[in-house]
Wavefront OBJ file of the C-alpha trace (Angstrom):
o trace
v 52.119 2.440 42.678
v 51.368 -0.832 40.938
v 51.235 -3.270 43.838
v 51.019 -6.318 41.585
v 53.989 -5.282 39.476
v 56.095 -4.654 42.560
v 55.121 -8.011 44.090
v 56.035 -9.781 40.852
v 59.423 -8.039 40.785
v 60.098 -9.096 44.390
v 58.973 -12.657 43.650
v 61.343 -12.889 40.700
v 64.204 -11.379 42.737
v 63.609 -14.165 45.269
v 63.622 -16.790 42.472
v 60.130 -18.000 43.350
v 57.420 -19.250 41.047
v 53.858 -18.058 41.535
v 53.035 -21.501 42.892
v 55.893 -21.423 45.434
v 54.838 -17.994 46.670
v 51.208 -19.088 46.881
v 52.183 -22.194 48.923
v 54.187 -20.092 51.375
v 51.237 -17.755 51.924
v 48.503 -20.408 51.839
v 46.942 -18.721 48.813
v 46.135 -20.037 45.341
v 48.450 -19.694 42.361
v 45.522 -18.095 40.477
v 45.186 -15.411 43.179
v 48.934 -14.580 42.922
v 48.634 -14.441 39.122
v 45.650 -12.065 39.286
v 47.366 -9.974 41.962
v 50.506 -9.552 39.849
v 48.374 -8.409 36.906
v 46.480 -5.943 39.157
v 43.220 -7.771 38.532
v 42.559 -8.173 42.266
v 43.656 -6.613 45.535
v 44.856 -8.495 48.604
v 43.543 -8.001 52.105
v 45.998 -6.397 54.512
v 46.563 -9.770 56.186
v 47.282 -11.463 52.828
v 49.587 -8.640 51.771
v 51.526 -8.918 55.061
v 51.906 -12.706 54.508
v 53.040 -12.206 50.901
v 55.560 -9.527 51.855
v 56.961 -11.617 54.727
v 57.412 -14.503 52.280
v 59.308 -12.122 50.006
v 61.581 -10.904 52.813
v 60.117 -7.453 53.294
v 57.371 -5.633 55.207
v 54.640 -3.072 54.611
v 56.805 -0.062 55.475
v 59.640 -1.033 53.136
v 57.244 -2.093 50.387
v 55.405 1.221 50.335
v 58.388 3.509 50.833
v 59.093 5.285 47.568
v 62.837 5.669 47.688
v 64.311 7.094 44.535
v 67.612 5.527 43.600
v 70.409 8.068 43.638
v 71.977 8.703 40.256
v 75.643 7.726 40.248
v 76.815 8.104 36.628
v 76.300 11.322 34.680
v 76.673 11.770 30.940
v 77.505 14.948 28.982
v 73.814 15.490 28.226
v 73.260 15.841 32.018
v 75.782 18.687 32.303
v 74.780 22.336 32.590
v 76.959 24.891 30.806
v 77.547 28.612 31.212
v 79.598 30.496 28.633
v 81.037 33.983 29.070
v 82.479 35.083 25.721
v 83.620 38.460 27.060
v 85.842 36.948 29.767
v 86.648 33.897 27.638
v 85.514 31.040 29.826
v 83.075 28.164 29.741
v 81.912 26.531 32.936
v 80.302 23.081 33.006
v 78.575 21.715 36.079
v 79.420 18.063 35.521
v 77.314 16.795 38.435
v 73.788 18.253 38.197
v 72.422 19.778 41.411
v 75.803 19.380 43.130
v 74.931 22.247 45.476
v 73.080 19.672 47.597
v 76.334 17.735 48.046
v 79.438 18.433 50.129
v 81.526 19.299 47.070
v 80.908 20.763 43.644
v 82.967 19.510 40.705
v 83.088 21.688 37.588
v 84.960 21.700 34.286
v 86.472 25.110 33.527
v 87.644 25.899 29.994
v 89.564 29.123 29.450
v 90.148 30.541 25.971
v 93.596 31.980 25.228
v 93.906 35.160 27.334
v 90.664 34.168 29.080
v 89.964 34.633 32.767
v 87.501 33.189 35.211
v 85.612 35.552 37.530
v 87.316 37.025 40.590
v 85.808 35.295 43.625
v 85.455 37.022 46.962
v 86.910 35.287 50.008
v 84.575 32.634 51.389
v 84.644 29.579 53.593
v 85.792 26.423 51.945
v 88.543 25.000 49.803
v 89.133 24.572 46.086
v 91.048 21.970 44.129
v 92.051 22.028 40.478
v 93.663 19.593 38.051
v 94.981 21.184 34.856
v 94.008 18.818 32.050
v 95.494 20.926 29.253
v 97.203 24.271 28.793
v 98.621 26.404 31.595
v 96.955 28.820 34.002
v 97.801 31.379 36.624
v 96.100 30.810 39.967
v 95.797 34.204 41.604
v 95.366 34.138 45.402
v 95.192 37.591 46.930
v 98.309 39.390 45.613
v 100.244 36.200 44.744
v 100.296 34.348 41.426
v 101.033 30.639 40.945
v 101.579 28.903 37.589
v 99.960 25.500 37.024
v 100.619 23.595 33.794
v 99.039 20.529 32.206
v 99.279 17.635 34.663
v 99.691 19.940 37.697
v 97.170 20.244 40.511
v 96.442 23.095 42.890
v 94.655 23.330 46.201
v 93.878 26.352 48.351
v 91.669 27.699 51.099
v 89.226 30.166 49.548
v 89.658 32.762 52.316
v 91.351 35.264 49.931
v 90.297 36.822 46.648
v 90.999 34.229 43.977
v 90.901 33.962 40.216
v 92.145 31.661 37.448
v 93.669 33.218 34.323
v 94.962 31.773 31.043
v 97.810 33.966 29.772
v 98.769 31.388 27.147
v 98.010 31.139 23.451
v 96.249 27.749 23.863
v 92.955 26.858 25.483
v 93.262 25.622 29.081
v 90.967 23.027 30.632
v 90.757 22.492 34.399
v 88.767 20.022 36.465
v 87.877 21.857 39.674
v 86.224 20.774 42.898
v 85.003 23.256 45.472
v 83.682 22.712 48.952
v 81.220 23.803 50.120
v 79.400 24.268 46.823
v 78.946 27.817 45.550
v 75.438 28.675 44.410
l 1 2 3 4 5 6 7 8 9 10 11 12 13 14 15 16 17 18 19 20 21 22 23 24 25 26 27 28 29 30 31 32 33 34 35 36 37 38 39 40 41 42 43 44 45 46 47 48 49 50 51 52 53 54 55 56 57 58 59 60 61 62 63 64 65 66 67 68 69 70 71 72 73 74 75 76 77 78 79 80 81 82 83 84 85 86 87 88 89 90 91 92 93 94 95 96 97 98 99 100 101 102 103 104 105 106 107 108 109 110 111 112 113 114 115 116 117 118 119 120 121 122 123 124 125 126 127 128 129 130 131 132 133 134 135 136 137 138 139 140 141 142 143 144 145 146 147 148 149 150 151 152 153 154 155 156 157 158 159 160 161 162 163 164 165 166 167 168 169 170 171 172 173 174 175 176 177 178 179
């Protein structure tokens, strides 16, 4: 960790000049300048004074929290293609298995079918973006066309099939995540 760089960032976030920070801490502007360039190190007492002047404390300053990624781009996605069954699966939120739900993009080729899933705890949601699919739950079949949604408890065997002559694309969300 670059202490000086982090102090400078906090100082700028607080709209303070080096001189204003130095005055608040009873230090010299030159010391703050050297500190921000990592040319010197503060004593613990000086660091505590500086951090208090910047509205933080030692614990917060040294905690290395990684900001959670919110927006994901296509280059972040992970893809699995099964040419035999005629489907492509994209995990559109990387490492979603650590979350409460797992969104995926399912593309089915004409006459393609997604794997048969054994009954499990949880629920699944789908939004048909294009094409038409058959949602097979146990022994029953349900047709969902472009613009339709479907939602079911996953406590029966289930599968999604494209019997059409056009590709079908479905945004699906499952909970809990399957991995």
